[in-house]
C-alpha positions in Angstrom: 9.5 30.5 0.1 9.9 29.6 3.8 7.6 26.8 4.6 6.7 25.8 1.1 6.0 21.9 0.8 8.9 20.0 -1.1 8.5 17.3 -3.6 11.3 14.5 -3.5 12.5 13.6 -6.9 14.6 10.6 -7.7 17.6 10.7 -9.8 16.1 9.0 -12.5 12.9 11.5 -12.7 15.7 14.3 -12.4 17.3 12.9 -15.7 13.9 12.5 -17.3 13.2 15.9 -16.7 16.5 17.2 -18.1 16.3 15.2 -21.1 13.2 17.0 -22.0 14.3 20.4 -21.4 17.3 19.6 -23.3 15.2 18.2 -26.4 13.0 21.1 -26.5 16.0 23.3 -26.5 17.4 21.3 -29.3 14.5 21.3 -31.5 14.0 25.1 -30.7 17.4 25.8 -31.6 17.6 23.4 -35.1 14.4 24.7 -35.9 15.8 28.3 -36.5 18.9 26.8 -38.1 17.9 24.1 -40.3 20.9 24.2 -42.5 23.1 22.9 -39.2 20.7 20.2 -38.4 22.2 17.0 -38.6 23.0 14.2 -36.0 26.5 15.4 -35.3 25.7 18.9 -34.5 22.6 17.8 -32.4 24.9 15.7 -30.3 27.4 18.5 -29.8 24.6 20.8 -28.9 22.8 18.2 -26.7 26.2 17.5 -25.0 26.6 21.1 -24.1 23.2 21.7 -23.1 23.3 18.5 -20.7 26.3 20.0 -19.0 24.8 23.4 -18.6 21.8 22.0 -17.0 23.8 20.0 -14.4 25.9 23.3 -13.7 22.9 25.5 -13.3 21.4 22.9 -11.1 24.2 22.5 -8.9 24.9 26.5 -8.5 23.6 27.1 -5.0 24.0 31.0 -6.0 22.0 30.8 -9.2 19.3 28.7 -7.2 19.1 31.5 -4.3 21.0 29.5 -2.2 18.5 26.4 -2.2 19.5 23.0 -2.2 17.9 21.0 -4.9 
């Protein structure tokens, strides 16, 4: 939106938001697959979800050309 107010978010706040999203995704994924739920599989899942978050965040095309 043109002229919309932007909120400045620090890197630490971005990381905290990302961790909340990744934790929620992990919980939902393993709730549907309880037989796979263990520490090792969660670390693998969270590593991939972490990478996906930063790739999507940094992809200007997916963000409609907005700098975020």
